[in-house]
N, C-alpha and C positions, 0 to 999 in steps of 0.2 A: 504493500500500500504506500503510495507516495506521501511524503511528509508535507505538512502544511507550510505554506510560505512563511518565512520568518517575519516576526513582528517588526514593524518599522518604528524607529524612535527618532523624532526630530523635534526641534524647538520652534514652534510656529512664531512667525513675526507679525507685527502689527500691519505691515504692508500686505501680507497674505490675508489677514482678517479683513482689511479694507477691500481687497479684490473680491473676497467671498461675499462681502456685503453688497458691492455693486452688482455682481453677477446675479445674486438671488433677487435683488430688487428689479432687475431687468426681466427675469423670468416671471416674477410675480405680476409685473405690469402686463406682460404678454398673456398670462392666464386670464387676467381681468378683461382684456380686450376680446379674447376668444369667448368668454362667458357672457359677454354682452348680447350675443346671439343665441346661445344655448346654455342657459344656466340650470343646473339641477333643481328640482323642487325642494322646498323646505317641508319636511314631513312632521305632522303634529303628534303629540301624545294622545293616546286613545285607550279604551278598554274593551273594544269589540273582540279582540283576540286574546283577552286576558286568560281565558280557560282553554285556549287551543292547545293541542298536543305539542310536545317539544320535538322539533325537527332536528335540533343539534344543540349541544351544550358542552363547553370546554371551560377549564379553569387553569390558572397559572399562579404560582407563588408570588407574593408581593415583596416579602422581606428576605431577599437573597443576600444582601450585603449588610451585616450587622456589627462590623467592627466600629470602634469609636470614630475612626477617621472617615469611614465610608457612610456612617449612619445619616449625617445631615442631608446629603444629596439623595439618599434612598428615601428618607422621610419626605423630601420635597417632591420626588417622583410620585410617591403614593398620594400626596395631597393633590397633585395634578390629575391623577387617575380618579380621585374622588369627584373632582369638578367635571371631568369629562363624562364619568358614569352618570352623574346627575343630569347632564345635558342630553345623553343618549338613551337613558332608560325609559322604556314605555313607548318608544316611537312605533307607529304602525304604518307600513309602506304598502301601497296598493300594487297589484300585479303590473309588471312591465315598467314600473317607475324605478328610477335610479336613486340609490342611496349614496350620498357623498359625505365623507367624513368631515371635511372642512366646512361644507355648507351647513351641516347640522351643528357643529361645535363652535364655529366662528374663530376669529383670531385669538390666540392666547395672549393675555396681558396681565400685568399686576392689578390693573383696575378691575379685572374680572375675578381676581383672587388667585390667579396662577402664580406659582413661585418657582424658585430655582431647583431644577432637577438635572438628571444626566441626559446628555444628548451626544450621539455619535456624530462628530464633525471632523472631516479631513483626517481621519485615522485616529482621533482621540475621543475619549469619553469626557466631554467638557460640561461645566455648569451652564445651564441655559434656562431662561424663563419658559415654562411649559415643558421642560425636558422630561423624558420618560413616557411620552404618549405613544411611542412606538410599541410599547407593551400592549396597549389596548388595541391599536390598529392591527398588530400582528395576530392577536387573538380573534379579532373580528374577521380577519381574512380566513383564518383556519376554520372558524365556525361557519362562515358563509360557504366554504368549500364542502364541509361536512353536510350542510343543509341543501347542497346541490343548487346553490344560487350561481348565477353567471357573473364571473369577475369581469368588470368593465375596465378597471384601471388598478394596477398594483405595481409598486416599485420595491425592489429588494435593496437592502443596505449595500453601500459600496465596500464596506469592510465587514468582516465576520468576527464577532466576539466569541471566543471559545466557549462551548457549552450552551450557546444560544440556539434559538430555532432557525437562525440563518444558516447553520451548518446543515440543516435538512431542507433548505430552500423553502421555509414556511414563514418567513418574516415579511413584514410590510412596513416600510418606513413612510413617514409623512413629514412634510415641511410646508408651512403656510406659504402660499396656497397652491403652488404649482406641483407639488408632490403629494398627490391625493390617493385615497383608497375609495373605489366606487364599485358597487355591485348591484344586481337586480334579480328579481325572480319572476317566474311566469305565474305566480300565485300571490295572494295577499300574505304578508308575514309581519311578525311583531319582533322587535329587538328589545332584549332585557340585558342591562349591564349593571352589575352589582359588585361590591367589595364586602367580603366577610372579614373576620379577624386576620386571616392568613392568605387568602387567595383573591384574585380577580376572576370574576365569573361572567361569561358571555353566553347568552341563550337566545335561540331563535325559535319562535312558535309559529305554527302554520297549520291550517286544516288542509291536509293533503295526504297522499299515501305515504306510509312509513318509508323512509329512504333505506335502500339496501345496506346491510352491514358491510362496511368496507373501511379500509385504512385511509388516513388522510392522503397518503402518497398516491393512492389510486384515484383520488378525486382531483388531482392537480391538472389544470389545463396545460396544453402544449406550451413550451417555453416562449414561443413567438407570440403567444396571446397574453403573456403576463406582464408586458411592458416593463421588463427588467431594465434597470439602469444602474451602472453602465453594463453593456453587453460583455465586456472583458471579464476575465476571471477575477473574483473578489479576493482581496488580501485579508489575512488574519491580523487582528490588532489586540494588544493588551494595554494600550495606552490610557489607562484610567487616570484622570487628572489628580486623584487623591492618592494614588499608589505608584505613579511613575517616577516620583522623586525629582521631577523637573520643576522645582519650587521657584525658579526664577522666571518661569513662563507667566506672561501677563494674565492668562486664563486661570491660573491655579487658585482654587478657592481658599487655600490656607491663609492667604494674606488678609482675609476679612473676618471680623469677629462673628459674623452671622453663620460662619461655617466652622465654628469651633468644634472639636471632637466631642462626642457625647453619645449617650444611649437612650435619650428620651426621658420623659417624665409623665406623671399622671395629672389629670385635671379633674377637679370636683365642681360639677355644675349644679348648684344648689338653689333652693327657693326657701320656703318656710322651714324654720328650724324645729326639729324634734330632738329632745335631749338624748334619746337612744341613738339616733343617727349622728348627732354631733360627737358623741363619745367614740362611736365606731370610726368615723372619718378621721378624727384627730389621731386615733391609734393606728390607722393604716396609711397615713400621709408620710411622705418622705421629704427630705430636704430638696428644695427647688421645685416642688410640685406647685401647680397653679390652682387657686381657689377662686371660683366665680360666685360672687354673692350679690343679692339684690341691692343691699345698702350697707354703708358703714353704720352698723347698729348703734355703736356708742355715740357717734356724732348726731344721728337722727333720733336717738332714744327710742328705738324700735326693738323690743325684746324678742319679737317673733323672728327676727333676722340675726340674732346674736349668736352666730356660729363661733367656734373656737379654733381657728386655724393655727397650726404650730408657727413658731417664730420664723423659721427659715423658708417660708413659702411666699409665693408672689400672689398678691391679691388683685382682683378685678371687680369693680362694682358697677352694676347697671343702674346707677342712681336716677337718671332721667326717666328711663323706662319704668322703673318701679314707682317713682313719685306720680307719674302720669297714670299708671294702673290704679294706684290708691285713690287718686282724685276721681277717676271715672267710676270706681266702685261705690263711691258715696252717693252717686245719683241713680244706682241700680235698685230695682225692687228687691225686697228681702228674699223672694223665691221666684221661681218661674223660668220659662225658656229663655227670656231675654237675658236674665242674669247668667244662666249657664253658658249661653253662647258667648257672652262678653268675657267670661272667665277663661274659656278656651282660647279666645282670640288674644287675651292678655298673656297666657302661657306661650302662645306661638311667638309673640313679640319678644318676650324675654329669651326664649330659646334662640331666636334669630340673632339677638344681640350677642349672646354668648358664642354662637357658632362662628360669627365673623372674627372672633378674637382668639380662637383656639390655635395654638401653634402647630405647624405641621409636624414638629418633633414630639407631640403628645402621642404616647403609645397606648394609654389606658385612661378610661373615663369612669367617673362615678356620677350617676345622673339621678336627679329627683324625678319621680314617676310622672309628674304632670308635664315635664318637659320632653319626655321620651319620644312620643310619636312625632312631635314637631322636629326634633333633632334627627330622627330617622328620615323624615321627608327631606330634610336639607342635605342628607348624605354624609354628615360629619362622623357618623358612627362606623362607617365602612373602613376597613383596614386597621381597626383598633379593637381591642377587647374592652368590654365595659360591664360594670355592675349597676344595678338599679336599686335605689332606695324606695321600696314599695310601701308608700304611705297611703295607698288606696287600692281598691280592686281595679283590675284591668277594665277598660271601658266596656268591652263586650260582655264580661261577666256582670259588671255593675248594672248594665241595661237589662240583662237577663233577669237579675234579681228584681229590678223595678217592674219588669213585665209581669212577673209572678205576683208581685204585690198588687199591681193594678188589676189583675184578673181576680184576686181575692177581694178587692175593694173597688168595684167599678165606679162608685160615686166620688172617689177621691179626685180632686182637680189637680193634684201635685204629682202623682205617681207616674203619669204618662205625658207630662207637659214638655219634655225635652228628650231628644235622642241625638247623639252625635252623628256626623257625616260618616257613612259606611266606609269611605276611603280612609278616614282617620282610624277607624277600628282595624282595618287591614294593616295599616302602617304600624300601629301599636302592637298588634299580634305578631307581625314579622320581627319587630324590634325585641320583643320579649323572648321570642324563640332564639334570637341570636345572642342574648345577654349571657354573661358568664354566671352571675349569681344574682338572686333576688333577695334583698336584705330587708328584714322587717321584724318588729316585735309582735305583730298582729298574728295570733295563733291561727285564725281561720284563713288568712291570706297565705301564711306559710304552708298550711296544709294543702292549699290549692296548688302551690308550685312544687310540692313534694320534695324530692332529693335536691332540687336546685335552690331551695330556700336556705338562707342563713338566718336562723331564728335568734333574735336578740331578746334580752330580758327587758321587760317594761321597767322604767324608772319609777319606783314607788315614791310619792312625795313624802317629805319629812314633815309630818303634822302630828299634833298631840291627839291621843285617843279621846273619844267623847267621854266627858266627865259626868254630864247629867243624863239620866235615863230618858227615853222617849216618852211622850205623853200617853195617857191611858187610851185615847181614841187612836186607832191605827191611821197613820199618815204615810203615804208613799211619795218619795221625791223623784220627779222626772227631770233629769239633768239636761234637758234640751227643749226645743220648741215642740209643740203638739202637732207634728206633721206625720203624713202617711208613712214615709220611709223610716220613721222612728217607732212605728208600730202603734200609733195613737188609736187607730180604729179598733184593733184587737184588744188593746188595753181598756178602752172605754167599754167595749162589750163585756169584758171580764168583770169590770167594776159596777156595772149597772145593777141597782138593787142592793148593793153592799154598803154597809156603814163604814166606809173608808174614804178619807179625804186625799185628793191628789194635789200635790204641790208642784206647779209647773214653772220651771225656771225661765225658759225662752219666751219670746214675745210673738214670733211668727205663728200663724194658724193656717189651717187647711183652706178656709174661705169657701166660696161656693154656696150652694143652697142647703148644705148639710154640715152641721157642727157635730162632730163625733162626741164632744164633751157636753152636749146639751142636757143629757140626763144623768150627769155625773157630778158629784160634789168636788169641785176643784177651785183653786185660787192661785193667783200669781205668787211666785216665791223669789227669794234671793238666796245667794249662796249660804248665808248665815242660817237659813232654815234647815239645811242639811243635818245639823247637829240634833235637831228635835224630831227628825223623821224616824219612823219605825224601820224603814229600809229604803234604799235607792232602787228604783226599777227602770230598766232600759230594755224593753222588748223589741229592739230595732230590727228592721230588715237590713239596714246598712248603718254601720258605725265604724268609722276608721280610727278615731282617736279617743278612746273612752277615758279621758283624764279624770273626770269627776267620779267615775266608778272606781278607779284606782285610789282616789282620795278617800272615798267612803270606806274602802277596805282598810286603808291605813288608819282610819279613825275608829276601826272596829264596828262599823255599821254594816249590816247585812246587805247584800246586793243580789237582785234577781235580774238576769240578763240572758239574751240569746247568745248562741255560739257565734253568731255573726259579729258580735262585739269584740271578739278576739282576746278576751281576758285570760290571764293565767289561772291555773288551779289555785284555789284558796278555800280554807275551811268555811268562810262566811259567804262564799259565792254559790248561788243556785243557778245552774245553767239550764235553759230550755232549748230544745232543738230549733224551734222556729217561732215566729209570733202567732201562735194559735191561742184563741181566747180560753179554751179549756185547759191548755198547758199553763197559761199565765195564772188562771184562777187556782189551779192545783198547787202551783208554787207559792202563791200568796197565802192560801189556806194552811199549807204546811209550815210556812214561816211564822204565821200568826199563832198557830198551835204551839210551835216550839217556843215562841216568845212568851206565851201565857204560862207554859210549863216552867220556864226559867224564872219568871216573876213569882210563881207560886212556891217554887223551891227556895228562892231567896227570902220570901215572907215567912215560910215555915222555919227556916234556920234562924 
């Protein structure tokens, strides 16, 4: 077997760079003139072929260079692939229409978010804005071949990097705008381009007969139809700018601080603080990690954002976005579809603010659940591992719970007043499937995620135990508003005809033409009333943060709650499987009977 041509080593000059610049601009202008007459169509995203069979799917590793010297440009390459994948994912191309890589992606620039990655230029792997896109164009080419699409234009690299697909003649280089990749099919087809934690994935879907099983080599068109350039034999190169030791070269990135050696960092993308999450994040953060927080809590005196990042971390605050969110929420109704839609929009704005500021060298993310689907939509989770702080149910499961509650209480005006966009549900479902760990103190949410959940301990508040006994007449403390999702319909049905007073902490009500508490003895309450209550009761369909129930247990006050509240096992906790009136009444009667027995024993003694 003949040996590969020796690698060429030379020191490029600025005159050579100027010559290359002038030549490429002439070729770009020529391509512009040609396309004034026949420009490829710009294909939109669509979902008509979302469930079509997979005609071809290929993947390729992202992180092949991970030494401290090589990592910065590899991270830049992956960042460029994220942006390209976001532009190309979900395109649907009609039969006989031509797909053009550059027509769909547009010119790469810093203004669009593209950064410095690797580019093969004149025999060297050099830093370049948008560098690394040949990985996606090459995989697009191979996938198109496998799906039996017609290759209209494809260019091979002029040099071969050892170990690359160029050695099998399966590469496809691109250079704005005159070195393009174009292909078409005789059928409608859909393009999907995604990054998971380790790989770039390209998939083509189409309703057509299954392609015959064959190797990629057997699908290659004749060489004269592949627009190879140049036609002469290609040379091998190992001239990586970071490893060639030509440090005096003007292209060498070692002269700039932005390319300092490193192996990446983690970023914490956070919203409302939970003490359990705060402790976990602080314990798992390393030096030089980045923390993204809504506000400087000390400056703005906002305890709900008072996270505790370690000293040697870099902080980013979304002050303007958060203040605007707070201002808008003051004008929202207490409940209803308008409020829920506005909250989702606010989450999307915060996620977008964070996403624009994540460094390409970030390898791992810790993400608050409410930001997750929006970050997935923006594409910033691709090429990274990430953990999720699960402070609520996934939207799909949450809406399923509300649907069951609405079926049980058809007269409730709040249980069915809002459902999220189905696309948002799909995006959150995909993001959760790709997450490494789901972190939560909520027992029910942790059980839902099974082995992937990291169950934290709830932080029990440090409060004094109740010193005065409850009153003689039974009183139950409801630590929330009297709403359908908190089980108010079922609780009211259980208390009807009973000599029990309900103390209601929250102000919001169901509204409509039916007041579930109309036949129930109830009164507004304050937090101070908890100490005189017989028990705290929370028969909720949904409860994500049962802080007052934890407070009651710390005060030695009995608690009746559904499993949906996610509380830990405790001697004073009575758990019921769901908000069923008979189950609620059974738990109340058992508790009152036990209370009377305890009082009688104390009186006898």
